[in-house]
C-alpha positions in Angstrom: 85.4 117.6 86.4 86.9 120.2 88.7 90.8 119.9 88.5 93.2 121.6 91.1 96.7 122.4 90.2 99.1 122.7 93.2 102.5 124.3 93.6 105.9 122.5 92.5 107.1 120.3 95.3 110.9 118.9 95.4 109.9 115.4 96.1 106.5 113.6 95.4 106.2 110.3 97.1 103.4 107.8 95.8 102.4 105.5 98.7 102.3 105.6 102.2 103.7 102.1 102.9 107.3 101.2 104.6 109.2 102.4 101.4 107.4 105.7 101.0 107.2 106.5 104.5 110.6 105.6 105.0 111.8 108.1 102.3 109.4 110.7 103.3 110.8 110.6 107.0 114.6 110.5 105.9 114.0 113.5 103.4 112.1 115.6 105.8 114.7 114.8 108.6 117.6 115.9 106.4 115.7 118.9 105.4 116.4 118.0 101.4 113.7 119.8 100.1 109.9 120.0 100.1 108.4 116.6 100.6 104.7 115.7 99.7 103.2 111.9 100.2 100.2 110.6 98.2 98.3 107.9 100.1 95.3 106.1 98.2 93.8 105.0 101.6 91.7 107.8 103.6 92.0 105.9 106.6 95.4 103.8 107.2 99.1 104.4 106.5 101.6 101.2 106.2 100.3 99.9 103.1 100.4 96.2 103.5 102.2 96.7 106.9 99.2 98.7 108.2 97.3 97.4 111.5 93.6 97.2 111.1 91.1 97.3 114.1 87.4 96.1 114.8 85.6 96.1 118.1 88.8 96.1 120.0 90.6 93.6 118.0 93.8 94.6 116.0 95.1 92.6 113.3 98.0 92.5 110.7 97.3 92.1 106.7 100.1 89.0 106.7 102.0 89.2 109.7 105.3 91.3 110.1 108.0 90.4 112.2 110.4 93.1 113.0 114.0 91.4 112.2 116.5 92.6 110.2 120.3 91.5 109.4 120.7 95.4 108.7 121.9 97.4 111.9 120.7 100.4 109.9 117.2 99.2 109.6 116.8 98.1 113.2 118.3 101.5 114.2 115.8 103.1 112.3 112.6 101.3 113.9 114.0 102.3 117.1 114.3 105.7 116.2 110.8 105.8 114.7 109.2 103.9 117.6 111.3 104.0 120.8 109.3 103.0 123.5 106.6 100.3 122.0 108.2 97.6 120.7 108.2 94.0 122.7 110.0 90.9 122.6 108.0 88.0 121.3 109.0 83.9 120.9 108.6 82.9 117.5 106.6 79.7 116.7 105.1 78.5 113.7 103.7 75.2 112.6 102.9 73.3 109.2 99.5 71.5 109.2 99.8 68.4 107.0 97.7 65.1 107.1 96.0 66.2 110.3 99.4 66.6 111.9 101.1 69.6 113.0 104.9 69.8 112.3 107.3 72.3 114.0 108.8 74.7 111.7 111.6 74.7 111.1 111.5 71.1 111.2 112.6 69.1 114.1 114.3 65.6 113.1 112.8 63.1 115.6 109.4 64.9 115.5 109.4 64.7 111.8 110.7 61.2 111.6 108.2 60.0 114.1 105.1 61.7 112.0 106.1 60.7 108.7 107.2 57.4 109.6 110.4 55.4 109.1 109.8 54.3 105.5 108.6 57.9 104.2 111.5 59.4 105.9 114.0 57.1 104.3 112.0 57.6 100.9 112.6 61.5 101.4 116.5 60.8 102.0 116.6 58.6 99.1 114.9 60.8 97.1 117.4 64.0 98.0 120.2 61.8 97.3 119.1 61.1 93.8 118.9 64.8 93.5 122.3 65.3 94.7 123.5 63.0 92.0 121.1 64.0 89.4 120.3 67.6 89.6 118.6 69.8 87.1 121.2 71.9 85.7 120.3 75.5 85.6 116.8 75.4 87.3 114.2 77.6 86.1 111.1 76.8 87.8 110.3 76.8 91.5 109.8 73.1 91.1 113.0 72.4 89.9 114.9 74.6 92.2 113.3 72.9 95.4 113.7 69.5 93.9 117.2 70.2 93.5 117.6 71.5 97.3 115.1 68.8 99.3 114.5 66.1 96.6 111.3 65.4 94.7 109.6 63.5 97.5 109.8 66.4 100.0 108.9 69.1 97.5 105.5 67.4 96.9 105.1 66.8 100.6 105.9 70.3 102.3 106.3 72.9 99.3 104.0 71.8 96.3 100.5 72.2 98.0 101.2 75.1 99.9 102.9 77.1 97.0 100.5 76.4 94.4 97.5 77.5 97.1 99.6 81.0 97.7 100.3 81.7 93.7 97.2 79.9 91.9 99.6 78.4 89.5 101.7 75.4 88.8 105.1 75.3 90.8 106.3 74.7 87.2 105.1 78.3 86.0 106.6 80.0 89.1 110.4 81.2 88.4 112.8 79.9 90.4 114.2 83.4 91.4 111.7 83.1 94.0 112.6 79.9 95.7 116.5 81.2 95.5 115.3 84.7 97.0 113.3 83.3 100.1 115.0 80.0 101.0 118.4 80.6 99.6 121.4 78.8 101.7 119.0 75.6 103.0 119.0 72.1 101.5 117.7 69.0 103.1 121.1 68.2 104.5 121.6 71.6 106.2 118.0 71.4 107.6 118.4 67.8 109.0 121.8 68.7 110.7 120.2 72.0 112.2 117.4 70.0 113.4 119.3 67.2 114.7 121.4 69.7 116.7 118.4 71.4 118.1 116.9 67.9 119.0 119.9 66.8 120.7 120.3 70.0 122.3 124.1 70.4 120.9 125.9 73.4 120.3 126.7 75.3 117.3 128.8 73.8 114.9 131.1 75.3 112.7 130.9 79.3 111.9 128.6 79.7 109.0 126.2 77.1 110.0 122.9 78.1 109.0 120.2 78.7 111.9 117.0 78.2 109.8 114.8 80.7 111.3 115.1 83.4 114.2 113.6 81.9 117.6 112.1 85.7 118.7 111.4 88.9 117.2 110.5 92.5 118.2 107.2 93.5 117.6 105.1 97.0 118.2 102.8 96.1 121.1 99.6 96.9 118.9 100.9 95.9 115.7 103.4 97.2 112.6 100.9 99.9 111.9 102.2 101.7 115.0 105.5 102.2 113.3 104.1 103.5 110.4 101.5 106.0 112.1 104.7 107.4 114.1 106.6 107.7 111.0 103.9 109.8 109.1 103.7 111.7 112.4 107.0 112.7 112.1 107.0 113.5 108.7 104.3 116.1 109.4 106.3 117.3 112.3 109.3 117.8 109.9 107.7 119.8 107.7 106.4 117.3 105.1 102.7 116.9 103.6 100.6 113.6 103.7 97.6 113.7 101.4 95.4 110.6 102.2 92.4 109.4 100.1 94.2 110.7 97.1 95.2 107.8 94.3 98.0 108.8 91.8 96.6 107.9 88.3 98.7 109.7 85.5 102.4 111.0 85.5 103.7 113.5 82.9 107.0 114.4 82.2 107.8 117.8 80.9 111.2 118.0 79.3 111.6 121.6 78.9 110.7 122.5 82.7 112.1 119.0 84.0 109.1 118.9 85.9 106.6 115.7 86.6 102.7 116.6 86.4 101.3 113.9 88.8 97.2 113.6 88.3 95.6 112.2 91.4 92.0 111.2 91.9 90.5 112.6 95.2 88.1 110.0 96.3 86.1 112.4 98.6 85.3 115.0 96.2 85.6 112.8 92.9 87.7 115.5 91.4 91.1 115.4 90.1 94.2 117.2 91.8 97.7 117.9 89.8 100.7 117.8 91.7 104.1 118.9 90.1 107.5 117.7 91.2 111.0 118.0 90.3 111.3 114.1 91.3 109.2 111.4 92.1 109.5 108.2 94.6 107.0 105.4 93.6 106.0 102.2 95.8 102.7 102.0 93.8 102.5 98.8 91.4 105.0 99.2 88.9 102.7 97.9 85.9 100.1 100.7 86.6 102.5 103.3 87.1 104.6 102.6 84.0 101.4 102.4 81.9 100.3 105.6 83.4 103.5 107.5 82.1 103.4 110.2 79.3 105.0 110.3 77.0 104.4 106.4 76.9 107.8 104.3 77.7 108.9 101.7 75.2 108.8 99.4 78.4 105.1 100.0 78.9 103.9 96.8 76.8 106.5 94.6 78.9 105.1 95.9 82.2 101.5 95.1 81.3 102.6 91.4 81.4 103.6 91.7 85.1 100.9 89.7 87.6 100.0 90.2 90.9 98.2 87.7 93.5 95.5 89.1 96.0 94.9 88.3 99.5 91.9 88.2 101.8 92.1 88.1 105.8 89.0 86.9 107.6 89.5 87.9 111.2 87.5 85.4 113.5 86.8 86.7 117.0 86.9 84.2 119.8 85.0 84.3 123.3 88.1 82.0 124.6 91.8 82.1 124.2 93.1 80.5 121.0 93.7 76.9 121.3 97.2 77.2 120.3 100.2 79.5 120.6 101.7 79.7 117.4 102.1 83.1 115.6 100.8 81.3 112.6 100.0 77.9 111.0 100.8 76.9 107.5 97.8 75.1 106.1 99.3 72.4 103.9 95.9 70.7 103.5 94.3 70.9 99.7 90.8 70.0 101.4 90.5 73.6 102.6 90.8 77.0 101.0 92.6 78.5 103.8 96.5 78.8 103.1 97.8 80.2 106.7 96.3 81.0 110.1 97.3 83.7 112.1 96.9 84.1 115.9 97.0 87.7 116.9 97.2 87.2 120.7 100.3 85.4 120.2 101.8 88.4 118.1 101.1 90.4 121.0 98.6 90.2 124.0 97.5 93.8 123.3 96.1 92.8 119.6 92.8 91.4 121.5 90.5 93.4 123.9 91.0 90.9 126.9 93.1 88.3 128.3 90.2 85.9 127.8 89.3 86.6 124.2 91.3 85.2 120.7 91.5 86.2 117.3 92.4 84.4 114.3 92.9 85.6 110.8 92.6 83.1 108.1 94.3 84.2 105.2 93.1 83.2 101.7 95.1 83.8 98.5 93.2 84.7 95.3 93.1 87.1 92.2 90.9 90.2 92.5 87.9 89.4 90.5 87.8 85.6 90.9 85.3 83.8 92.7 86.7 83.8 96.1 87.3 87.7 95.7 83.9 88.4 95.2 82.3 86.2 97.7 80.3 88.3 100.3 81.9 89.3 103.6 79.2 87.0 105.5 79.9 84.0 103.5 83.5 84.4 103.8 83.0 84.2 107.5 81.0 81.4 107.3 83.5 79.7 105.1 86.2 80.4 107.7 84.3 79.2 110.7 83.9 76.1 108.7 87.5 75.5 107.9 88.5 76.3 111.5 86.2 73.4 112.7 87.7 71.0 109.9 91.1 71.9 111.2 90.3 71.4 114.9 91.5 74.7 115.6 88.0 76.4 116.8 84.7 75.5 117.0 81.3 77.3 115.9 80.3 77.9 119.4 83.6 79.7 120.4 82.8 82.3 117.7 81.3 85.8 118.4 82.2 87.8 115.3 84.2 88.4 112.2 85.7 90.8 109.8 87.2 90.6 106.1 89.9 92.6 104.9 90.5 92.5 100.9 94.3 93.4 100.1 94.7 93.8 96.1 98.2 93.5 94.7 99.4 91.7 97.9 102.3 90.0 96.3 104.2 90.3 92.4 104.1 87.3 90.9 107.2 85.8 89.8 106.4 83.7 86.7 108.6 83.1 83.7 108.3 86.6 82.1 108.4 88.7 85.1 112.4 89.4 85.2 112.6 90.4 81.6 109.5 93.1 82.0 111.3 94.4 85.2 114.5 94.7 83.8 113.1 96.5 80.5 111.7 99.2 82.7 114.6 99.4 85.1 116.9 100.1 81.8 114.6 102.6 80.2 114.0 104.5 83.3 117.5 104.9 84.4 118.2 106.7 80.8 115.2 108.3 79.9 113.5 109.2 83.3 116.2 109.4 86.1 114.5 111.5 88.2 111.6 108.7 88.5 112.6 106.5 91.5 111.2 102.8 92.0 111.0 101.6 95.6 109.5 98.8 97.6 107.8 95.6 97.0 105.3 96.5 94.5 107.1 99.6 93.3 109.7 97.4 92.0 107.9 94.2 91.7 110.2 92.0 94.1 109.0 90.2 96.9 110.6 92.0 99.5 110.4 91.9 103.0 109.3 95.3 105.1 113.2 95.7 106.0 114.2 95.2 102.4 111.4 97.8 101.1 113.1 100.4 103.9 116.4 99.5 102.6 115.3 100.7 99.0 114.2 103.8 100.1 117.4 104.4 102.3 119.5 104.0 99.0 117.1 106.1 97.0 117.3 109.0 99.5 121.0 108.7 99.7 121.2 108.8 96.0 119.0 111.9 96.0 121.1 113.8 98.7 124.5 112.7 96.5 123.0 114.0 93.5 124.0 110.6 91.6 123.4 106.9 91.5 125.9 106.2 94.1 123.8 102.9 95.5 122.4 100.3 93.5 118.9 100.1 94.7 117.9 97.1 92.7 120.5 94.9 94.1 118.7 95.0 97.6 117.4 91.4 98.9 119.1 90.1 95.1 121.6 87.9 96.7 120.0 87.9 100.4 119.7 84.7 102.5 116.1 84.0 103.6 114.6 86.7 105.6 114.9 85.0 108.7 117.9 83.2 108.3 120.9 84.0 110.0 124.4 82.3 110.1 127.0 81.9 112.9 129.6 84.0 111.0 126.8 86.9 110.4 126.9 90.6 111.6 124.6 92.8 111.3 125.0 93.9 107.6 124.2 90.8 105.7 124.5 90.6 101.8 121.8 92.2 100.3 121.2 94.8 103.0 124.2 96.9 103.2 124.5 100.5 102.6 127.4 99.7 100.0 128.2 102.1 97.2 127.4 100.5 93.8 131.1 101.0 92.5 132.3 99.2 95.6 129.6 96.2 95.3 129.7 95.5 91.6 
């Protein structure tokens, strides 16, 4: 096999997703040495935040609202993409027992749909949880039951969560629930819903406003911002190489240089890049096990798991029958977990005003039966499930397209935290010039604004020449990603650019 060795660069970035491109953009903007970005995809940048297209249709991999409680992230979005954001209404609902529930819940609608008896039982279950909570909950099940009661857990959380993760709620760490829905419980949710239903004004400062009601969005999907970021990196003197995947990382303790071996997909050759530091947003498990000398934490990192993801885009000859951005499917009789309505994200996501495009999202493990199902059979499955759910009929469909996304979600099982902590502690001491950023890079279920923040802090540490900022604390204590309080400013906990020495 032909091997090509490149000249030394100051910073090599693995992955051109939100974290990697943010790091590359800021480093080149600040003229902080030479920068090289390696990206596995030969076609797209943006990682899971990319926008794919087919026959005039544009679609996300998961849906990405542009909303952050960090003003610095908001400012960076505007700086990279100053003219192509549009304001969009936020609407999503839950499909449960053949009924659609507004999300967040509306008190009178939920009461009517569930019925007085079921609602009373839910409240009784919540009161029981208040009186007899599980002390120090360790599982998702225990955490949610404490906050909402066992009955609501089984109605609105259990089926969907187990469909997403492919494992029992008793096996999922409470960390995931605490990170994603912190600050909410049944009392807060119902109080907020009652205020909305009765059109009352905001109560006390600090009241949780469950979800934002509008968001900004690039007119042709989130890929626009990352394509713009990649262009700016190149204009600022950086290099982006696509179609190459980093496989091995070797540390030279004499020269103080990393050698990164990448596989070139087009030529099937290997290229060796040398760099004084590495910023990696690639999956933590694979990266740690690709490093030599072998880290002591490699065995722990090998236990980390990932959940994979399939989007089946169904093209319609008519407008969609609903105006939600997406609908959560809490129905065990179908395999789909969520249905996106791309025209509701932006009218420019579909080729004409009389056309529609729905994205059916299936959660799976790479290599399982669903993952290995042919594209044609997945499209057939999706059309059948749209009919079952009453969201579209076969005669309205004019085509489909399948996208498989490996390692879409880092799994929060009982062992994940110990493994991540082991890697974090060893690398801080043994490999301080190797930086982990982003969702998969840190094995943290971050949103794209959190992923960007990890890169922003890493760049500040590099420029300062010290670990002034604690990158791992980003989103550690943040509230739910679309939840704000009346007392919130723009710099909410978990998203502040606060030096480690001041925040500990």
